KOLTORLUM-509432 format. One line per field, with one value per residue (C-alpha): chain; x, y, z; residue number from 1. Coordinates in pm, 1 decimal. Layout:
cadena	c(A, ...) .
px	c(X, ...) .
py	c(Y, ...) .
pz	c(Z, ...) .
num	c(NUM, ...) .
***
This chain:
cadena	c(A, A, A, A, A, A, A, A, A, A, A, A, A, A, A, A, A, A, A, A, A, A, A, A, A, A, A, A, A, A, A, A, A, A, A, A, A, A, A, A, A, A, A, A, A, A, A, A, A, A, A, A, A, A, A, A, A, A, A, A, A, A, A, A, A, A, A, A, A, A, A, A, A, A, A, A, A, A, A, A, A, A, A, A, A, A, A, A, A, A, A, A, A, A, A, A, A, A, A, A, A, A, A, A, A, A, A, A, A, A, A, A, A, A, A, A, A, A, A, A, A, A, A, A, A, A, A, A, A, A, A, A, A, A, A, A, A, A, A, A, A, A, A, A, A, A, A, A, A, A, A, A, A, A, A, A, A, A, A, A, A, A, A, A, A, A, A, A, A, A, A, A, A, A, A, A, A, A, A, A, A, A, A, A, A, A, A, A, A, A, A, A, A, A, A, A, A, A, A, A, A, A, A, A, A, A, A, A, A, A, A, A, A, A, A, A, A, A, A, A, A, A, A, A, A, A, A, A, A, A, A, A, A, A, A, A, A, A, A, A, A, A, A, A, A, A, A, A, A, A, A, A, A, A, A, A, A, A, A, A, A, A, A, A, A, A, A, A, A, A, A, A, A, A, A, A, A, A, A, A, A, A, A, A, A, A, A, A, A, A, A, A, A, A, A, A, A, A, A, A, A, A, A, A, A, A, A, A, A, A, A, A, A, A, A, A, A, A, A, A, A, A, A, A, A, A, A, A, A, A, A, A, A, A, A, A, A, A, A, A, A, A, A, A, A, A, A, A, A, A, A, A, A, A, A, A, A, A, A, A, A, A, A, A, A, A, A, A, A, A, A, A, A, A, A, A, A, A, A, A, A, A, A, A, A, A, A, A, A, A, A, A, A, A, A, A, A, A, A, A, A, A, A, A, A, A, A, A, A) .
px	c(-15936.3, -15959.9, -16002.2, -15670.0, -15480.0, -15627.0, -15492.3, -15166.0, -15154.1, -15276.3, -14996.9, -14761.9, -14937.7, -14797.5, -14464.5, -14440.3, -14616.2, -14350.7, -14078.5, -14191.9, -14220.9, -13858.5, -13772.1, -13950.0, -13784.4, -13445.7, -13526.0, -13595.1, -13281.4, -12979.6, -12995.5, -12663.4, -12749.3, -12994.2, -12916.1, -13172.4, -13211.5, -13187.3, -13438.7, -13670.8, -13654.5, -13769.3, -14050.0, -14171.1, -14151.7, -14343.5, -14618.2, -14661.1, -14596.1, -14672.2, -14992.7, -15147.3, -15056.8, -15170.3, -15478.4, -15581.5, -15496.4, -15748.5, -16023.8, -16004.8, -15964.3, -16288.6, -16473.3, -16413.1, -16332.6, -16578.5, -16610.6, -16394.2, -16119.3, -16096.6, -16014.2, -15747.5, -15423.6, -15277.6, -15375.5, -15287.9, -14937.4, -14888.4, -14978.2, -14725.5, -14452.8, -14524.3, -14564.4, -14231.6, -14046.4, -14214.4, -14032.2, -13688.3, -13706.4, -13782.7, -13455.3, -13258.9, -13361.1, -13270.7, -12920.4, -12789.2, -13033.6, -13066.3, -12822.0, -12816.2, -13048.6, -13317.9, -13315.1, -13360.6, -13659.8, -13807.2, -13769.2, -13925.2, -14213.3, -14234.1, -14268.1, -14516.0, -14733.6, -14709.6, -14818.1, -15109.7, -15192.0, -15194.6, -15401.2, -15654.9, -15700.2, -15780.9, -16014.6, -16201.0, -16547.3, -16576.2, -16914.9, -16862.9, -16884.0, -16759.6, -16594.8, -16408.8, -16263.6, -16105.1, -15977.6, -15797.2, -15669.9, -15529.7, -15334.3, -15189.2, -15070.1, -14903.1, -14727.6, -14633.3, -14467.1, -14207.5, -14060.2, -13862.0, -13749.6, -13567.8, -13381.6, -13262.6, -12972.6, -12856.8, -12857.4, -12667.7, -12407.3, -12332.0, -12238.0, -12570.8, -12712.4, -12798.1, -12822.5, -13100.0, -13199.0, -13202.8, -13449.4, -13655.5, -13686.9, -13783.7, -14040.4, -14183.9, -14234.4, -14409.9, -14608.3, -14778.5, -14811.2, -15003.6, -15196.2, -15232.0, -15240.1, -15361.7, -15602.8, -15783.3, -15787.1, -15991.2, -16194.4, -16272.6, -16361.9, -16583.6, -16787.7, -16803.9, -16967.7, -17202.7, -17292.3, -17333.6, -17601.9, -17757.0, -17687.0, -17677.6, -17439.3, -17435.7, -17225.8, -17120.2, -16978.8, -16806.3, -16672.3, -16527.1, -16399.2, -16212.1, -16048.2, -15955.3, -15813.5, -15607.4, -15452.1, -15395.1, -15164.5, -14902.5, -14892.4, -14886.9, -14548.3, -14400.3, -14398.6, -14212.9, -13924.5, -13946.9, -13690.6, -13447.6, -13542.6, -13743.9, -13815.5, -14127.6, -14249.7, -14238.5, -14464.3, -14672.3, -14701.3, -14776.0, -15037.8, -15230.8, -15237.9, -15366.5, -15630.4, -15756.3, -15742.3, -15985.3, -16193.3, -16206.9, -16274.7, -16582.8, -16738.7, -16691.7, -16845.1, -17137.8, -17123.4, -17116.2, -17369.8, -17625.8, -17559.1, -17563.8, -17913.0, -17847.9, -17556.8, -17708.0, -17990.9, -17800.7, -17453.7, -17370.0, -17179.7, -16795.9, -16750.5, -16934.8, -16757.7, -16410.6, -16485.9, -16602.1, -16284.1, -16096.5, -16300.8, -16237.5, -15878.9, -15877.4, -16044.0, -15777.2, -15511.8, -15672.8, -15683.5, -15295.2, -15198.0, -15419.1, -15246.4, -14907.2, -14974.2, -14846.1, -14450.4, -14340.5, -14584.0, -14461.7, -14090.2, -14207.1, -14421.6, -14125.3, -13851.0, -14015.0, -13972.3, -14238.3, -14507.3, -14363.8, -14393.4, -14744.5, -14871.9, -14755.9, -14908.9, -15234.6, -15260.1, -15144.6, -15302.0, -15567.4, -15710.5, -15611.1, -15590.8, -15901.6, -16087.0, -15951.2, -16040.8, -16401.3, -16472.8, -16320.7, -16591.9, -16878.2, -16783.8, -16706.4, -16347.0, -16279.5, -16486.3, -16559.8, -16756.1, -16531.4, -16452.8, -16085.7, -16116.7, -16324.1, -16061.9, -15805.0, -15973.4, -16003.6, -15632.0, -15536.4, -15762.3, -15642.2, -15285.1, -15323.0, -15503.9, -15270.6, -14944.3, -15116.9, -15169.5, -14819.6, -14657.6, -14843.6, -14838.1, -14453.5, -14420.9, -14623.1, -14379.2, -14078.5, -14236.7, -14301.1, -13958.3, -14111.3, -13883.3, -14004.7, -14287.8, -14215.8, -14142.4, -14198.8, -14029.8, -14144.9, -14500.2, -14485.7, -14323.2, -14590.6, -14894.4, -14714.6, -14769.3, -15103.4, -15113.8, -14913.4, -15105.8, -15414.8, -15340.9, -15213.4, -15567.8, -15758.2, -15540.0, -15594.0, -15942.0, -15965.0, -15797.8, -16087.9, -16399.5, -16317.5, -16628.7, -16765.1, -16731.9, -17017.4, -17180.9, -17120.3, -16805.8) .
py	c(-20673.5, -20386.3, -20628.5, -20808.6, -20478.2, -20351.6, -20697.5, -20664.8, -20262.2, -20412.1, -20673.1, -20387.4, -20188.4, -20481.4, -20474.7, -20106.4, -20146.3, -20426.8, -20213.9, -19917.0, -20146.8, -20233.6, -19874.5, -19844.8, -20129.9, -19976.5, -19742.7, -20011.9, -20229.2, -20199.7, -20346.2, -20377.0, -20445.2, -20169.3, -19838.1, -19629.9, -19365.5, -19615.1, -19825.3, -19507.5, -19429.2, -19790.1, -19792.9, -19436.7, -19538.5, -19876.9, -19687.4, -19423.2, -19583.4, -19940.8, -19883.0, -19550.1, -19491.4, -19844.5, -19849.7, -19536.3, -19641.0, -19964.9, -19743.2, -19444.5, -19699.8, -19896.1, -19553.4, -19327.3, -19536.3, -19717.7, -20078.2, -20176.3, -19922.4, -20096.3, -20424.6, -20292.5, -20463.6, -20085.4, -20063.7, -20393.4, -20372.4, -20030.8, -20161.1, -20463.1, -20217.8, -20010.1, -20313.7, -20433.5, -20082.8, -20095.6, -20438.5, -20279.8, -19985.3, -20205.7, -20386.5, -20106.7, -19834.6, -20025.2, -20125.6, -19839.8, -19517.0, -19291.4, -19484.0, -19587.8, -19861.8, -19686.8, -19390.4, -19619.7, -19816.4, -19448.7, -19320.2, -19640.8, -19561.3, -19210.2, -19279.2, -19529.2, -19270.2, -19032.5, -19299.6, -19344.1, -19017.9, -18930.8, -19237.5, -19191.4, -18815.5, -18914.7, -19216.7, -19068.6, -18928.9, -18537.1, -18524.6, -18179.4, -18385.7, -18249.5, -18563.7, -18568.8, -18220.9, -18345.8, -18645.7, -18438.8, -18223.4, -18525.7, -18644.3, -18297.3, -18270.7, -18592.5, -18509.7, -18193.2, -18322.8, -18526.5, -18225.7, -18254.6, -18594.3, -18527.5, -18238.6, -18507.3, -18700.3, -18366.6, -18241.4, -18601.5, -18575.8, -18210.8, -18339.1, -18141.7, -18466.8, -18341.0, -17992.5, -17757.3, -17777.0, -18162.6, -18133.2, -17875.8, -18109.6, -18393.9, -18173.3, -18024.5, -18400.5, -18536.8, -18220.9, -18211.9, -18584.4, -18581.6, -18224.4, -18255.8, -18580.4, -18794.5, -18556.7, -18480.9, -18835.5, -18914.3, -18606.8, -18708.2, -19072.2, -18919.4, -18696.4, -19008.4, -19171.6, -18905.6, -18886.3, -19260.2, -19270.2, -18976.1, -18743.3, -18378.2, -18116.1, -17771.8, -17655.9, -17302.4, -17397.1, -17726.4, -17504.2, -17253.3, -17537.6, -17661.3, -17350.5, -17247.1, -17579.8, -17594.2, -17265.0, -17324.0, -17643.6, -17386.7, -17173.5, -17434.6, -17556.3, -17262.1, -17413.0, -17737.4, -17498.7, -17269.5, -17485.4, -17390.7, -17007.2, -16882.8, -16537.5, -16323.6, -16378.1, -16752.0, -16745.4, -16509.8, -16712.2, -17020.8, -16822.2, -16707.2, -17083.3, -17210.9, -16909.6, -17063.6, -17421.1, -17328.4, -17140.9, -17427.9, -17666.7, -17447.2, -17476.7, -17861.4, -17898.6, -17694.5, -17943.1, -18262.6, -18145.0, -18060.2, -18456.2, -18608.1, -18731.3, -18861.9, -19027.4, -19220.2, -19353.7, -19468.7, -19580.6, -19739.1, -19986.3, -20003.1, -19802.1, -19486.2, -19482.3, -19514.0, -19215.0, -19013.9, -19105.7, -18990.8, -18654.4, -18613.7, -18664.0, -18417.4, -18172.9, -18209.9, -18166.0, -17834.0, -17730.3, -17817.8, -17633.5, -17354.4, -17320.7, -17293.7, -16939.1, -16865.2, -16838.5, -16987.4, -17292.7, -17289.6, -17377.9, -17604.7, -17798.0, -17874.1, -17906.0, -18175.7, -18467.0, -18663.0, -18375.0, -18439.9, -18812.0, -18797.7, -18540.0, -18723.5, -19052.0, -18851.6, -18771.8, -19077.2, -19357.4, -19130.8, -18947.0, -19108.4, -19474.3, -19469.7, -19305.7, -19564.3, -19882.0, -19734.7, -19641.4, -19958.3, -20126.5, -19948.6, -20029.1, -20390.5, -20366.9, -20470.6, -20738.4, -20728.2, -21056.1, -21263.0, -21213.2, -21221.2, -20941.3, -20741.9, -20805.2, -20716.0, -20378.7, -20335.2, -20414.9, -20165.6, -19881.0, -19958.0, -19959.3, -19606.3, -19442.0, -19565.2, -19488.8, -19130.1, -19064.4, -19151.2, -18937.0, -18623.8, -18690.6, -18727.3, -18434.4, -18218.3, -18317.6, -18222.4, -17888.8, -17851.3, -17954.8, -18229.2, -18513.1, -18881.8, -19075.0, -19388.1, -19668.8, -19458.6, -19633.6, -19983.6, -19861.5, -19719.6, -20019.2, -20237.2, -20053.9, -20063.6, -20438.8, -20415.3, -20239.5, -20490.8, -20761.9, -20589.1, -20566.1, -20909.9, -21034.3, -20798.4, -20925.4, -21303.7, -21236.9, -21108.3, -21425.3, -21645.8, -21467.8, -21157.5, -20970.8, -21028.2, -20723.3, -20469.1, -20300.3, -19936.2, -19717.5) .
pz	c(-138.6, 106.3, 389.5, 319.6, 252.3, 602.5, 786.0, 652.6, 798.4, 1100.5, 1112.9, 1061.8, 1368.5, 1586.9, 1449.0, 1518.1, 1853.8, 1922.8, 1837.8, 2062.9, 2363.9, 2288.6, 2312.6, 2644.0, 2808.0, 2690.0, 3008.2, 3236.5, 3142.5, 2905.6, 2571.8, 2463.6, 2065.0, 2060.2, 1859.8, 2004.1, 1762.5, 1450.5, 1612.0, 1680.4, 1323.3, 1217.4, 1448.1, 1339.8, 992.6, 1044.1, 1241.0, 985.3, 653.4, 733.1, 943.8, 882.4, 507.5, 426.3, 619.9, 490.5, 153.5, 176.9, 308.1, 71.5, -265.6, -107.5, -5.7, -299.4, -596.5, -843.6, -810.9, -1106.7, -1012.0, -652.9, -779.4, -1062.9, -1085.1, -1042.4, -687.1, -593.4, -748.4, -588.5, -243.7, -258.2, -341.7, -65.0, 176.7, 44.9, 91.2, 453.7, 521.3, 368.4, 623.0, 916.8, 869.2, 718.4, 978.7, 1302.6, 1152.3, 977.7, 1064.8, 759.0, 577.9, 188.2, 224.1, 448.9, 198.2, -80.1, 56.7, 199.4, -177.6, -319.8, -87.2, -169.4, -553.3, -489.8, -286.1, -608.3, -854.8, -585.8, -545.8, -921.5, -1033.4, -718.0, -793.3, -1155.0, -1102.8, -810.4, -921.8, -925.7, -786.9, -599.9, -212.8, 55.8, 137.2, -193.2, -124.4, 189.1, 28.1, -267.8, 2.2, 190.1, -83.5, -159.6, 150.8, 143.5, -169.1, -13.3, 303.5, 102.7, -20.2, 300.0, 238.0, -98.8, 87.8, 354.7, 126.8, 51.9, 409.5, 496.4, 218.6, 337.7, 693.5, 830.9, 1025.3, 1355.0, 1259.2, 1274.9, 920.8, 949.5, 1226.4, 1080.2, 766.9, 978.2, 1157.6, 811.4, 691.6, 1022.2, 1049.6, 730.2, 752.3, 1048.3, 1040.6, 671.0, 485.4, 791.6, 940.0, 602.3, 515.2, 819.1, 789.8, 431.4, 548.6, 823.4, 555.4, 316.8, 619.2, 674.1, 287.8, 260.0, 556.9, 372.7, 683.1, 529.1, 659.6, 576.9, 308.7, 406.8, 764.2, 624.3, 372.5, 642.0, 843.1, 529.2, 445.9, 812.7, 866.6, 573.9, 611.9, 987.2, 889.5, 710.2, 1043.9, 1303.1, 1172.9, 1312.2, 1654.3, 1517.9, 1448.3, 1724.7, 1927.6, 1640.0, 1593.4, 1912.5, 1749.6, 1821.0, 1447.5, 1475.3, 1757.0, 1621.5, 1308.1, 1536.5, 1758.8, 1410.9, 1281.0, 1639.5, 1643.1, 1265.3, 1391.0, 1698.6, 1474.5, 1251.3, 1547.5, 1639.2, 1300.7, 1317.8, 1659.0, 1500.7, 1199.2, 1427.3, 1692.3, 1389.9, 1296.9, 1626.3, 1660.6, 1291.7, 1370.8, 1674.6, 1466.6, 1170.2, 1332.6, 1677.8, 1875.9, 1872.1, 1553.1, 1668.3, 2017.0, 1849.5, 1617.5, 1928.8, 2104.1, 1795.1, 1801.5, 2158.5, 2133.5, 1836.9, 2062.5, 2324.5, 2046.5, 1944.1, 2319.6, 2375.3, 2064.7, 2170.6, 2516.7, 2339.5, 2242.5, 2543.7, 2465.2, 2811.4, 2744.9, 2397.2, 2509.5, 2771.7, 2519.2, 2268.6, 2543.3, 2771.4, 2606.8, 2761.9, 2642.7, 2299.4, 2293.7, 2453.6, 2194.0, 1903.7, 2028.6, 2112.8, 1741.9, 1579.4, 1826.9, 1960.4, 1670.7, 1357.0, 1448.3, 1700.5, 1383.0, 1138.9, 1338.6, 1412.7, 1047.2, 953.8, 1205.0, 1066.2, 693.3, 749.0, 663.4, 1044.0, 1221.0, 1593.4, 1605.2, 1800.0, 2186.2, 2075.6, 1873.7, 2115.7, 2393.9, 2169.6, 2130.7, 2494.0, 2546.7, 2284.8, 2434.6, 2810.3, 2702.1, 2504.0, 2798.0, 3037.7, 2865.1, 2775.0, 3139.6, 3248.8, 2994.4, 3077.8, 3454.8, 3451.5, 3181.1, 3422.2, 3716.2, 3544.6, 3417.0, 3828.6, 3890.0, 4118.1, 3983.8, 3901.7, 3953.7, 4149.4, 3911.6, 3630.4, 3338.8, 3482.4, 3480.4, 3146.8, 3019.9, 3186.7, 3040.2, 2706.4, 2673.2, 2638.9, 2311.7, 2107.6, 2275.5, 2185.3, 1835.4, 1824.9, 1959.1, 1725.0, 1410.4, 1509.6, 1537.7, 1180.0, 1065.4, 1239.2, 1140.3, 915.8, 800.6, 464.6, 187.4, 290.3, 38.0, 260.6, 161.5) .
num	c(1, 2, 3, 4, 5, 6, 7, 8, 9, 10, 11, 12, 13, 14, 15, 16, 17, 18, 19, 20, 21, 22, 23, 24, 25, 26, 27, 28, 29, 30, 31, 32, 33, 34, 35, 36, 37, 38, 39, 40, 41, 42, 43, 44, 45, 46, 47, 48, 49, 50, 51, 52, 53, 54, 55, 56, 57, 58, 59, 60, 61, 62, 63, 64, 65, 66, 67, 68, 69, 70, 71, 72, 73, 74, 75, 76, 77, 78, 79, 80, 81, 82, 83, 84, 85, 86, 87, 88, 89, 90, 91, 92, 93, 94, 95, 96, 97, 98, 99, 100, 101, 102, 103, 104, 105, 106, 107, 108, 109, 110, 111, 112, 113, 114, 115, 116, 117, 118, 119, 120, 121, 122, 123, 124, 125, 126, 127, 128, 129, 130, 131, 132, 133, 134, 135, 136, 137, 138, 139, 140, 141, 142, 143, 144, 145, 146, 147, 148, 149, 150, 151, 152, 153, 154, 155, 156, 157, 158, 159, 160, 161, 162, 163, 164, 165, 166, 167, 168, 169, 170, 171, 172, 173, 174, 175, 176, 177, 178, 179, 180, 181, 182, 183, 184, 185, 186, 187, 188, 189, 190, 191, 192, 193, 194, 195, 196, 197, 198, 199, 200, 201, 202, 203, 204, 205, 206, 207, 208, 209, 210, 211, 212, 213, 214, 215, 216, 217, 218, 219, 220, 221, 222, 223, 224, 225, 226, 227, 228, 229, 230, 231, 232, 233, 234, 235, 236, 237, 238, 239, 240, 241, 242, 243, 244, 245, 246, 247, 248, 249, 250, 251, 252, 253, 254, 255, 256, 257, 258, 259, 260, 261, 262, 263, 264, 265, 266, 267, 268, 269, 270, 271, 272, 273, 274, 275, 276, 277, 278, 279, 280, 281, 282, 283, 284, 285, 286, 287, 288, 289, 290, 291, 292, 293, 294, 295, 296, 297, 298, 299, 300, 301, 302, 303, 304, 305, 306, 307, 308, 309, 310, 311, 312, 313, 314, 315, 316, 317, 318, 319, 320, 321, 322, 323, 324, 325, 326, 327, 328, 329, 330, 331, 332, 333, 334, 335, 336, 337, 338, 339, 340, 341, 342, 343, 344, 345, 346, 347, 348, 349, 350, 351, 352, 353, 354, 355, 356, 357, 358, 359, 360, 361, 362, 363, 364, 365, 366, 367, 368, 369, 370, 371, 372, 373, 374, 375, 376, 377, 378, 379, 380, 381, 382, 383, 384, 385, 386, 387, 388, 389, 390, 391, 392, 393, 394, 395, 396, 397, 398, 399, 400, 401, 402, 403, 404, 405, 406, 407, 408, 409) .
***
């Protein structure tokens, strides 16, 4: 069942990538029918709730729940409701933005996620494992992030759409989704991978890592609101959060390095390579956030749009997506036996790295007041074609030679 769910999530990923490609083409040629901001909301919701949420849903259920629970009618029906709401958002957001139908489908997805979190936490074995600690925290962060969604209808009804409080609510949701729910789910799956392969980790530094990272998530939200309240206290809170995150990263490096030899002994191929890419992107994310301790750099970070988009994609496509793909290969949810699938993965990686390079390079030129790269928008659109093309080939490869269910997580 998890393999079927994952293929549906992968198809959502393709749709989100096509929508992103259309948004980038809008800077090359005018698209008369396109309501850019509405379409952007549709793109982001399909990417986050259709791809990341449902992919993690499939992997968490398969990795943490007992076999009978994995095949229960509840998780199947809950997945169907979540997927149906994603289709509804795909249609509603490009047409009306945050209108009644889009809010209704978002609400349905939110309620489905609450039922999922409750049932999952109830049925997940309480074995005291490190992986379980991170998985539980991930779901709590997911629920916490949705508090902003319930505030959104009241903000819109009050006529505050486009105001500071509106954007602070959006940033609240995104911040705790990316840095809380998605990040801790990925880490939970990583430690589950180690436990399944009998790779032991030191408990004390791992718990230090967990606590420091969890606390840092709350303080680093300050940077997301600094554009509206650029006060010294706000920058100080972000600096504290970034410092805690950097300390957490040091513990994580220690944990990974001690397990490095055994990881290579028990794992390999594309799966391990993608997980390494994910953690390299995570290290880059931490370094970028550490740099924004300097107020001037922080101001640049949230005012140069290229940096903002590049950073979001670094986390979404670099950290979370690469780990999901790598982990899925290692546990048999995703197959790479065919040349079609491997070509798709190569194209996806090439499109990601090339677009990140262009985004950060152009952002740096803006920062230095050096203008535009020649054919910047055309080049960004061209390399972005590689991503939906790669995802489509990867998805087609799964239809051709999907792997049989594995006994590992």
